C-alpha positions as CSV (number, residue, x, y, z in Angstrom):
1,M,136.3,87.4,82.3
2,T,133.6,87.3,79.8
3,R,134.1,87.7,76.1
4,Q,132.4,91.1,76.3
5,D,134.8,92.2,79.1
6,F,137.7,91.0,77.0
7,I,136.6,93.0,73.9
8,L,135.9,96.1,76.0
9,K,139.3,96.0,77.7
10,W,141.2,95.9,74.4
11,L,138.8,98.5,72.9
12,F,139.7,100.9,75.7
13,Y,143.4,100.3,75.1
14,A,143.0,101.0,71.4
15,L,141.1,104.2,72.2
16,A,143.8,105.2,74.7
17,L,146.4,104.7,72.0
18,L,144.7,107.3,69.7
19,P,145.8,110.4,71.7
20,V,149.3,108.9,72.0
21,W,149.4,108.4,68.2
22,W,148.2,112.0,67.7
23,L,150.9,113.3,70.1
24,D,153.5,111.3,68.2
25,L,152.5,112.6,64.8
26,Y,151.5,116.2,65.5
27,V,153.0,117.4,68.8
28,F,156.3,115.8,69.6
29,N,157.2,115.6,65.9
30,R,157.3,119.4,65.9
31,L,159.3,119.6,69.2
32,P,162.6,118.1,68.3
33,V,165.4,118.0,70.9
34,F,168.9,117.7,69.6
35,G,167.4,117.3,66.1
36,V,165.3,114.2,67.0
37,S,161.7,113.5,68.0
38,P,160.7,110.7,70.2
39,R,158.8,107.5,69.2
40,L,155.8,107.2,71.5
41,L,154.2,104.1,70.0
42,P,156.9,101.6,71.0
43,V,156.9,103.1,74.5
44,A,153.1,102.7,74.6
45,A,153.4,99.1,73.5
46,I,156.0,98.3,76.1
47,T,154.0,100.1,78.8
48,V,150.8,98.0,78.1
49,A,152.9,94.9,78.0
50,V,154.3,95.5,81.5
51,L,150.8,96.1,82.8
52,E,149.0,93.2,80.9
53,G,151.6,90.4,80.8
54,T,153.0,88.2,78.1
55,V,150.1,87.3,75.9
56,G,148.4,90.7,76.1
57,G,151.8,92.4,75.6
58,A,152.6,90.4,72.5
59,G,149.1,91.0,71.0
60,F,149.1,94.7,71.7
61,G,152.7,94.9,70.5
62,L,151.7,93.2,67.3
63,A,148.9,95.7,66.7
64,V,151.0,98.7,67.6
65,G,153.8,97.3,65.4
66,I,151.5,97.2,62.4
67,L,150.6,100.8,63.1
68,C,154.3,101.8,63.5
69,D,155.1,100.2,60.1
70,A,152.3,102.3,58.6
71,V,153.4,105.5,60.3
72,Y,157.2,105.5,60.6
73,Y,159.4,105.8,57.6
74,G,161.9,103.1,56.7
75,T,160.8,100.3,59.0
76,W,160.1,97.8,56.2
77,G,157.8,95.7,58.3
78,G,160.3,95.1,61.1
79,M,158.3,96.9,63.8
80,T,155.5,94.4,63.6
81,L,157.6,91.5,64.6
82,G,159.9,93.6,66.8
83,L,157.2,95.1,68.9
84,C,155.4,91.8,69.2
85,L,158.6,90.2,70.6
86,L,159.3,93.2,72.8
87,G,155.8,93.1,74.2
88,W,156.1,89.5,74.9
89,G,159.5,90.0,76.6
90,A,158.5,93.0,78.6
91,G,155.3,91.2,79.7
92,A,157.4,88.2,80.8
93,A,159.9,90.4,82.6
94,A,157.2,92.2,84.5
95,K,155.4,89.0,85.4
96,Y,158.4,87.0,86.6
97,V,161.3,89.3,87.4
98,L,160.2,92.9,87.8
99,R,157.3,94.7,89.4
100,R,154.4,96.2,87.4
101,N,155.2,99.7,88.5
102,F,157.0,102.7,86.9
103,G,160.4,101.4,87.8
104,G,159.8,98.1,86.1
105,C,158.3,99.8,83.1
106,L,161.3,102.2,82.9
107,L,163.7,99.2,82.8
108,C,161.6,97.4,80.2
109,A,161.3,100.5,78.1
110,A,165.0,101.2,78.3
111,A,165.9,97.7,77.3
112,G,163.3,97.6,74.5
113,L,164.2,100.9,73.1
114,S,167.9,100.0,73.3
115,L,167.2,96.9,71.2
116,L,165.3,98.9,68.7
117,A,168.0,101.5,68.4
118,L,170.7,98.8,68.1
119,F,168.7,97.2,65.3
120,H,168.4,100.6,63.5
121,V,172.1,101.3,63.9
122,V,173.1,97.9,62.7
123,S,170.7,98.0,59.7
124,G,172.0,101.5,58.9
125,L,175.6,100.2,58.9
126,F,174.7,97.1,56.9
127,T,172.8,99.1,54.2
128,G,175.5,101.8,54.1
129,L,173.1,104.5,55.2
130,A,175.8,106.3,57.2
131,P,178.9,105.7,59.3
132,L,178.6,104.6,63.0
133,Y,179.0,108.0,64.6
134,P,176.2,109.8,62.8
135,L,173.9,106.9,63.4
136,L,174.6,106.9,67.1
137,R,174.2,110.7,67.2
138,V,170.6,110.1,66.1
139,A,169.9,106.9,68.0
140,V,171.0,107.9,71.5
141,P,169.1,111.2,71.8
142,E,166.0,109.5,70.3
143,L,166.2,106.7,72.8
144,L,166.6,109.2,75.7
145,Y,163.9,111.5,74.5
146,S,161.6,108.5,74.0
147,L,162.3,107.3,77.6
148,C,161.4,110.8,78.9
149,T,157.9,110.4,77.4
150,L,157.3,107.4,79.7
151,C,156.5,110.0,82.4
152,L,153.4,110.8,80.3
153,L,152.5,107.4,79.0
154,Y,152.8,105.3,82.1
155,P,150.2,107.3,84.2
156,W,147.9,107.3,81.2
157,F,148.0,103.5,80.5
158,S,148.1,102.8,84.3
159,W,144.9,104.7,84.7
160,I,143.3,102.7,81.9
161,Y,144.6,99.4,83.4
162,R,143.0,100.2,86.8
163,R,139.6,100.6,85.1
164,V,139.5,97.8,82.6
165,P,138.0,94.4,83.5
166,K,140.5,91.8,84.7
167,P,140.3,88.0,84.8
168,V,139.1,86.4,88.1
169,G,142.0,85.8,90.4
170,L,144.1,88.9,89.6
């Protein structure tokens, strides 16, 4: 793959992230279910990681993590490192253990979002934000609602993946 192909590929992924970001900020934010709205950006990062592999997943996760820290309230910079590691882990799981299909993406997204929810619950307990039960009443519906959005995001990023240039041999 040439340098121009590499730049075009990641430019297309960045452009594909813009409508997801818009949906996250302006559409799903106004459609709460059980009082919570989904987080589409982490699901998008994990989806691209499953499709692209470890290095691409870590890089895209890093970029999306920076965006998440800028958009989401109360992340304190944790999403940058967290999504980079989740992207790397999801890419490795998809490359060596799971298939690069919807089922593999669903498993990676469920694991990644569970880890993010666990981190938010533990940090909420540690800082004294709330007791365990109210934190779980927010974290569990948010996790499930975010997983439901995978039905929108996987076809979108899969369509992009099929059209971007790939290295020779894939």
